[in-house]
SESELUM-936619 format. One line per field, with one value per residue: residue number from 1; residue in one letter; x, y, z of N, C-alpha, C in turn. Coordinates in steps of 0.2 Angstrom, whole numbers. Atoms other than C-alpha are relative to their C-alpha. Example, Ala and Ser with C-alpha at 12.3 -4.5 7.8 and 13.67 -1.06 7.14 Angstrom:
<recs>
num	c(1_2)
residuo	c(A_S)
n.c1	c(4_-4)
n.c2	c(-6_-6)
n.c3	c(0_-1)
ca.c1	c(62_68)
ca.c2	c(-22_-5)
ca.c3	c(39_36)
c.c1	c(4_-4)
c.c2	c(6_5)
c.c3	c(0_3)
</recs>
This chain:
<recs>
num	c(1_2_3_4_5_6_7_8_9_10_11_12_13_14_15_16_17_18_19_20_21_22_23_24_25_26_27_28_29_30_31_32_33_34_35_36_37_38_39_40_41_42_43_44_45_46_47_48_49_50_51_52_53_54_55_56_57_58_59_60_61_62_63_64_65_66_67_68_69_70_71_72_73_74_75_76_77_78_79_80_81_82_83_84_85_86_87_88_89_90_91_92_93_94_95_96_97_98_99_100_101_102_103_104_105_106_107_108_109_110_111_112_113_114_115_116_117_118_119_120_121_122_123_124_125_126_127_128_129_130_131_132_133_134_135_136_137_138_139_140_141_142_143_144_145_146_147_148_149_150_151_152_153_154_155_156_157_158_159_160_161_162_163_164_165_166_167_168_169_170_171_172_173_174_175_176_177_178_179_180_181_182_183_184_185_186_187_188_189_190_191_192_193_194_195_196_197_198_199_200_201_202_203_204_205_206_207_208_209_210_211_212_213_214_215_216_217_218_219_220_221_222_223_224_225_226_227_228_229_230_231_232_233_234_235_236_237_238_239_240_241_242_243_244_245_246_247_248_249_250_251_252_253_254_255_256_257_258_259_260_261_262_263_264_265_266_267_268_269_270_271_272_273_274_275_276_277_278_279_280_281_282_283)
residuo	c(M_R_L_R_R_G_I_Y_V_D_S_A_W_W_L_T_L_Q_P_A_Q_R_Y_R_E_R_V_R_A_A_S_L_S_L_D_N_P_I_F_A_L_E_S_A_A_A_V_H_G_L_P_V_F_G_T_P_R_I_H_L_H_S_P_T_A_R_G_S_Y_R_H_S_D_V_T_V_H_A_S_V_D_G_R_E_V_V_R_V_D_G_V_R_A_T_S_V_L_D_T_T_V_D_L_I_R_V_L_P_L_A_L_A_V_A_V_V_D_A_A_I_D_R_G_V_T_L_I_A_M_Q_E_R_I_D_S_Q_K_N_Q_R_G_V_R_N_A_R_A_A_L_E_L_A_D_A_R_S_E_S_V_L_E_S_I_S_R_V_V_I_T_Y_L_G_Y_E_Q_P_E_L_Q_I_A_F_T_L_E_E_R_T_S_R_V_D_F_F_W_R_S_V_N_I_V_G_E_A_D_G_E_A_K_H_H_G_G_Y_A_P_T_E_Q_T_I_R_Q_E_R_A_R_E_V_S_L_L_R_V_T_H_R_V_A_R_W_G_W_A_D_V_W_H_P_R_G_L_D_R_I_L_S_G_A_G_V_P_R_L_R_P_A_E_P_A_I_D_S_I_L_R_N_A_R_T_T_A_R)
n.c1	c(9_1_6_1_-6_-6_1_0_-2_-3_6_0_2_6_6_3_3_8_2_1_-8_-4_1_-4_-7_0_2_-9_-6_3_-1_-5_0_5_-1_3_7_5_3_8_2_-3_-7_2_2_-7_-2_3_1_7_1_1_1_-1_-5_4_-3_-3_4_-1_4_-4_6_-1_2_8_0_-3_-1_-4_-3_-3_2_1_6_2_6_0_5_3_-1_-6_-2_-5_-6_-5_-8_-2_-7_-2_6_7_7_4_-2_1_7_1_0_5_8_0_0_6_4_0_-2_6_2_-3_-6_-1_3_-8_-4_1_-4_-5_1_1_-4_-6_3_6_6_8_4_-5_1_7_-2_-4_4_6_-2_-3_4_0_4_0_-4_2_3_-5_-5_3_1_-6_-1_5_-3_-7_0_-9_-1_-2_-6_-2_4_4_5_5_3_4_6_6_2_6_7_6_3_6_-3_-1_-7_-6_-5_-4_-6_1_-7_-1_-7_0_-7_-3_-2_7_0_7_3_1_7_1_7_-1_8_-2_-7_-5_-7_-2_-8_-2_-7_-4_-7_-3_-1_-5_-7_-4_-1_-3_2_-2_-5_5_4_7_7_2_1_10_4_1_4_6_3_0_6_5_0_3_3_2_-4_-4_-1_-6_0_-4_3_5_6_2_0_6_1_2_-6_1_7_-1_-3_4_6_-3_-2_4_3_6_0_8_6_-2_-7_2_-1_-5_-6_-9_-2_-5_-6_-1_-7_-7_-3_-2_-3_-3_-4)
n.c2	c(-2_-7_-2_-5_-5_1_3_4_8_6_4_5_-1_-4_6_3_-4_-1_-6_-3_0_-7_-6_-2_-4_-7_-4_-2_-4_-7_-3_-4_-7_-6_-5_-1_1_4_4_2_4_6_-2_-1_7_4_-4_3_7_1_3_-3_5_0_-1_-9_-6_-3_-3_-4_-4_-6_-4_-7_1_0_6_7_-2_8_-1_5_3_-5_-2_-4_-1_-6_2_-6_4_0_7_2_3_3_2_6_4_-5_-1_-2_3_-3_5_7_1_-4_6_6_-1_-3_6_2_-5_1_4_5_2_4_-3_-6_5_2_-7_0_5_0_-6_0_3_-7_-5_-8_2_0_-6_-6_0_-3_-6_-4_0_-5_-6_-3_-2_4_6_4_5_3_8_2_0_2_6_3_2_7_8_0_5_-1_7_4_-1_0_-4_6_2_-7_0_6_0_-4_2_6_-5_-2_6_4_7_-2_-4_4_-2_2_2_6_5_5_5_6_5_-3_-6_-4_-3_-4_-1_-6_2_5_2_2_5_6_3_1_-7_-3_-3_-4_-1_2_-1_-8_-2_6_-2_-5_-2_2_6_6_6_8_3_-5_3_3_-1_0_8_2_-4_1_10_-2_-3_6_5_-3_-3_4_-1_-9_-4_-4_-6_-5_-7_2_2_-5_-4_3_2_7_6_1_5_6_1_0_5_9_3_2_-7_-2_-7_-2_-4_1_-6_-6_0_-5_4_-4_-5_-1_1_-4_1_1_4_-2_-4_1_5)
n.c3	c(1_-3_-3_0_3_-4_-6_1_-6_2_5_-2_-8_0_2_-6_-3_2_3_-6_-2_4_-3_-6_1_4_-6_-4_4_1_-8_0_6_0_-5_-7_4_-5_2_-3_4_0_-2_-9_-1_0_-5_-6_-1_-1_5_8_3_6_1_1_1_-6_-2_-2_-3_2_-2_3_8_3_6_3_8_2_4_1_-4_-7_0_-7_-2_-4_-1_-7_-9_-2_-2_-5_5_-6_3_-3_2_2_9_-2_4_-4_-4_0_2_6_5_1_0_8_3_-1_5_6_3_-1_-6_-3_-2_-7_-7_0_-2_-7_-6_0_-4_-4_-2_-1_-5_0_-2_4_-3_2_7_1_-2_5_4_-4_-2_5_5_7_-1_8_-2_-5_0_0_-5_-8_2_-2_-6_-4_2_-5_-5_0_-1_6_-2_4_4_4_-5_0_6_-1_-5_4_7_-3_-2_6_2_-2_-5_-6_-3_-2_-6_4_-3_-5_-1_-1_-3_4_-3_-4_3_2_5_-1_7_2_-1_-4_0_-5_3_4_0_8_-2_5_-1_5_2_-5_0_-4_-5_-3_2_0_7_3_2_-4_3_0_-6_-2_1_-3_-8_0_1_-5_-3_2_-3_-7_0_3_-5_-4_3_3_8_0_7_0_6_-1_2_5_-1_-4_7_5_-6_3_-2_-6_0_2_-7_-5_0_0_-7_-4_-4_0_5_-2_4_7_2_2_7_0_0_3_-1_-6_1_7_2_-3_4_3_-3_-6_0)
ca.c1	c(109_105_92_92_104_121_115_118_118_127_115_118_114_97_91_91_80_59_48_45_65_69_56_64_80_72_64_84_92_77_79_97_94_79_80_74_59_44_40_19_9_18_35_31_26_44_51_43_42_25_19_21_14_19_32_21_29_39_28_30_20_21_12_15_10_-7_-10_-3_7_19_35_46_43_38_22_19_3_-4_-18_-31_-27_-11_0_13_30_43_63_67_85_86_73_57_41_24_20_16_-3_-4_4_-9_-24_-19_-14_-32_-40_-35_-28_-40_-49_-39_-25_-27_-34_-13_-8_-18_-13_3_0_-6_7_19_7_-4_-22_-40_-46_-30_-34_-53_-50_-38_-51_-66_-54_-48_-58_-54_-68_-60_-59_-66_-79_-65_-54_-68_-71_-52_-52_-67_-58_-41_-35_-16_-16_-12_7_10_2_-3_-12_-21_-27_-32_-43_-53_-54_-61_-74_-80_-80_-94_-84_-84_-74_-57_-48_-32_-14_-20_-6_-6_6_13_26_29_33_18_14_3_-7_-12_-31_-42_-60_-63_-83_-75_-57_-48_-32_-28_-10_-7_10_19_37_36_32_43_58_61_55_66_68_68_81_77_78_66_52_54_53_36_30_33_26_9_9_9_-6_-17_-15_-24_-34_-46_-37_-24_-27_-13_-13_-2_-1_-8_-24_-26_-24_-38_-48_-58_-42_-44_-63_-59_-47_-58_-73_-62_-55_-74_-73_-91_-97_-112_-118_-113_-97_-99_-102_-90_-74_-63_-65_-56_-41_-42_-25_-17_-15_-5_4_6_20)
ca.c2	c(34_53_55_73_88_84_69_51_30_17_8_-8_-5_6_-12_-21_-9_-10_3_10_9_20_32_33_39_52_60_59_65_80_84_88_99_108_124_119_109_104_86_81_68_52_61_65_46_42_53_45_28_26_15_21_14_14_26_46_63_73_80_96_109_126_138_153_148_154_140_122_121_107_110_95_81_91_95_110_111_126_124_133_121_125_109_103_103_93_89_71_66_86_84_95_87_88_78_59_64_78_65_52_61_70_54_46_60_53_37_21_16_1_8_23_10_4_22_24_6_11_29_21_9_26_32_44_41_38_52_64_59_63_78_86_80_91_105_108_117_107_93_85_67_66_52_42_47_44_27_22_25_15_0_3_-10_-8_-26_-31_-32_-28_-17_-34_-39_-21_-21_-40_-36_-23_-32_-48_-34_-30_-47_-51_-64_-65_-55_-64_-62_-56_-61_-78_-86_-105_-118_-129_-142_-131_-116_-101_-96_-81_-81_-66_-72_-83_-89_-96_-102_-114_-116_-110_-99_-86_-81_-66_-69_-79_-79_-62_-61_-77_-72_-53_-53_-60_-76_-91_-103_-121_-123_-108_-117_-132_-124_-116_-133_-139_-124_-128_-147_-141_-129_-143_-152_-140_-132_-137_-128_-114_-103_-94_-78_-66_-48_-55_-61_-46_-34_-45_-47_-62_-73_-69_-74_-89_-94_-90_-98_-115_-115_-114_-96_-91_-78_-68_-56_-55_-43_-25_-20_-5_-17_-10_6_2_-3_10_9_0_-15_-5_8_-1_-14)
ca.c3	c(-80_-78_-66_-66_-74_-65_-56_-60_-53_-59_-75_-69_-51_-55_-67_-50_-42_-41_-48_-29_-26_-42_-36_-20_-30_-41_-25_-18_-33_-34_-15_-21_-38_-33_-23_-3_-13_-1_-6_-6_-12_-17_-16_3_2_-3_9_24_19_16_3_-16_-31_-49_-55_-53_-56_-43_-32_-24_-11_-14_1_-9_-29_-35_-44_-47_-63_-70_-77_-85_-72_-57_-52_-39_-30_-23_-11_1_16_24_28_43_33_44_38_38_36_30_14_18_15_22_36_38_40_29_16_20_20_2_-4_1_-8_-24_-25_-29_-13_-10_-12_0_13_11_15_30_38_34_42_56_59_60_74_67_73_63_74_68_50_50_60_46_34_43_45_27_15_-1_-2_-20_-14_3_0_-4_10_23_15_17_35_39_30_39_49_55_58_40_39_22_7_-3_14_14_-2_-1_12_2_-14_-2_4_-13_-18_-7_5_23_33_37_56_53_59_70_78_77_88_75_81_96_86_84_67_63_47_37_36_44_41_57_50_39_46_31_33_19_14_4_-7_6_-1_0_16_24_13_13_-8_-12_-24_-12_-11_-10_8_11_-1_8_25_18_13_28_36_25_29_47_45_36_52_60_48_34_18_14_0_-6_-18_-24_-33_-50_-42_-33_-48_-58_-43_-54_-50_-31_-32_-40_-25_-12_-19_-24_-7_2_9_12_0_10_-4_-24_-30_-30_-47_-41_-40_-53_-48_-32_-41_-55_-65_-53_-64_-74_-63_-46_-49)
c.c1	c(-1_-7_-4_7_5_0_0_2_3_-7_-2_-3_-8_-4_-2_-6_-10_-2_1_8_0_-4_1_8_-2_-2_7_2_-5_1_6_2_-4_2_-5_-6_-6_-5_-8_1_4_7_0_-1_7_4_-1_1_-6_-3_-2_-2_2_9_-3_8_3_-5_0_-6_2_-6_-2_-4_-8_-4_5_2_7_5_5_-4_-3_-7_-2_-7_0_-7_-4_2_7_3_6_5_7_8_1_7_3_-2_-5_-6_-7_-1_-4_-8_-4_0_-5_-6_-1_1_-7_-5_-1_3_-8_-1_6_5_3_0_8_3_-3_2_7_2_-1_4_6_-3_-5_-8_-5_-1_5_-3_-7_0_4_-4_-6_1_3_-9_-1_-7_1_3_-1_-6_3_4_-4_-2_5_0_-6_2_7_1_8_1_3_8_2_-5_-2_-5_-5_-6_-4_-7_-5_-1_-5_-7_-4_-3_-6_3_-1_6_5_1_8_6_-3_5_-3_5_1_7_2_3_-7_2_-4_0_-2_-8_-3_-9_-1_-7_2_8_4_4_2_5_2_8_5_7_1_3_5_6_2_-1_5_0_3_5_-4_-1_-6_-7_0_-2_-9_-3_-3_-6_-9_-4_-4_-8_-7_2_-5_-6_-3_3_5_0_5_-2_6_-1_-6_-6_-4_-2_-7_-2_-5_4_0_-7_0_3_-4_-7_3_1_-9_-1_-6_-2_-7_-3_3_5_-3_0_7_7_5_1_4_7_3_6_4_3_6_7_4_3_4)
c.c2	c(5_-3_9_4_-2_-6_-8_-5_-2_-4_-8_-2_3_-6_-5_2_0_6_6_2_5_5_3_5_5_5_2_5_9_5_4_7_6_5_-3_-4_-2_-6_0_-4_-7_2_0_-7_-4_2_-4_-8_-4_-5_5_-5_2_6_9_5_3_4_6_7_6_4_6_1_1_-3_-5_1_-8_3_-6_-7_1_4_4_3_7_-4_4_0_3_-7_2_0_-2_-2_-8_-1_9_3_5_-3_2_-7_-6_1_7_-3_-4_4_5_-4_-3_1_-4_-7_-6_-3_-6_0_5_-3_-3_3_1_-7_2_6_-2_-3_6_4_5_-4_-1_7_7_0_4_6_5_0_7_6_3_2_-2_-6_-6_-7_-3_-5_-4_-1_-3_-9_-6_0_-4_-6_-1_-5_0_-6_-5_3_1_3_-5_-2_6_0_-6_2_5_-3_-7_4_0_-7_-3_-5_3_2_-4_4_0_-1_-6_-2_-7_-4_-7_-2_4_7_5_4_5_2_6_-1_-5_-2_-4_-5_-5_-2_0_6_2_4_3_0_-2_2_7_3_-3_-1_6_1_-1_-8_-6_-6_-7_-2_5_-4_-6_0_3_-5_-2_3_0_-5_2_3_-3_-5_2_3_-2_2_6_5_5_6_5_7_1_-1_5_6_-1_-3_-8_-7_-1_-5_-8_-5_-2_-3_-8_-2_0_6_1_7_3_5_0_5_5_0_7_-1_1_5_0_-1_5_2_-3_-6_1_4_-3_-7_-2)
c.c3	c(3_3_1_-1_6_4_-4_4_-7_-4_4_7_-2_-4_6_4_-5_-2_7_1_-5_2_4_-3_-3_5_1_-4_-2_5_-2_-6_0_7_7_-3_8_-3_4_-5_1_2_6_2_3_7_7_0_1_-9_-9_-7_-8_0_-3_-2_8_3_6_4_2_6_-2_-7_2_-1_-1_-6_0_-4_1_5_8_-2_6_0_5_5_6_6_-1_2_5_-6_5_-7_4_-4_-6_-6_6_-4_5_3_0_0_-5_-6_-2_-3_-8_-4_-1_-3_-7_-3_1_8_4_0_4_6_1_4_5_4_1_5_8_6_3_5_-1_2_-6_3_-3_-9_-2_5_-4_-3_0_1_-7_-5_-7_0_-7_5_7_1_1_4_6_-2_2_7_3_-3_2_4_0_-1_-7_-1_-8_-5_-3_5_-1_-6_-2_3_-2_-6_4_2_-4_-4_3_7_8_5_5_7_-2_6_6_2_-1_4_-5_2_5_-1_-1_-6_-2_-10_-3_1_3_1_6_-1_-2_2_-7_2_-8_-1_-7_-2_6_0_1_6_4_-2_-4_-7_-3_-6_5_-2_2_8_1_-3_2_8_1_-2_6_7_-1_2_7_1_-1_6_4_0_-6_-7_2_-7_0_-8_0_-4_-9_1_4_-6_-3_5_-2_4_8_0_-2_6_4_-2_-2_6_6_3_-1_-5_4_-7_-8_0_0_-7_0_1_-1_2_8_0_-7_-2_2_-3_-5_3_6_2_6)
</recs>
């Protein structure tokens, strides 16, 4: 299968990849075929291992271009603000800090928060992100970026957990505690979310978290069921949800409401905007 001129991959192997993995391979192919590019936005995120949603175009930063332009599947971005450029395994890209700030200006809020959480996990501080935003002349998406920083919490251990946390907030539910540890039959087990006031546990896509994202075996399914039974001995209820429930917030709303999680206020009218286009692009 042709990725770029002169660059091919095995078709059977390509079909086994998830969209984000395919995008990373497209970026890798672009790094081989283009003339010493500087990757930016989602393409830089792919280089740094930050979350990538869907299958974006190839994005490049140009410190000398007078204006942004497109060619084929590549968008070249000019900017009034400079970028720190780093090399990762020989590939040039905007730094994790600049990549994060660029993305959280333009991504839907829930996805932007996931990127900030991941950047914090890689050592970038909220203060550094805020200072970079404040120092830039470009004002596009500043409000969205600042909102993402306010909602960030690096304790979330997956992209789904980060996005779930934002959706829970916009649905009006009480904020849960994150990564609370329980002792279950002499073993310590952490849960994604815990509402202490009602003794309810929330688990975001437990199978992907505990089984590495692959289809669980019969043994792992039995282990997960045993874990849930043990949790129910020390908690009132375990609420579980997956990607489909988060992309369509009414699904998560039904799950949380049915489990008895306290609602503090009505859902925000703007809840759809925090996942704008995510249902179809962020698989």
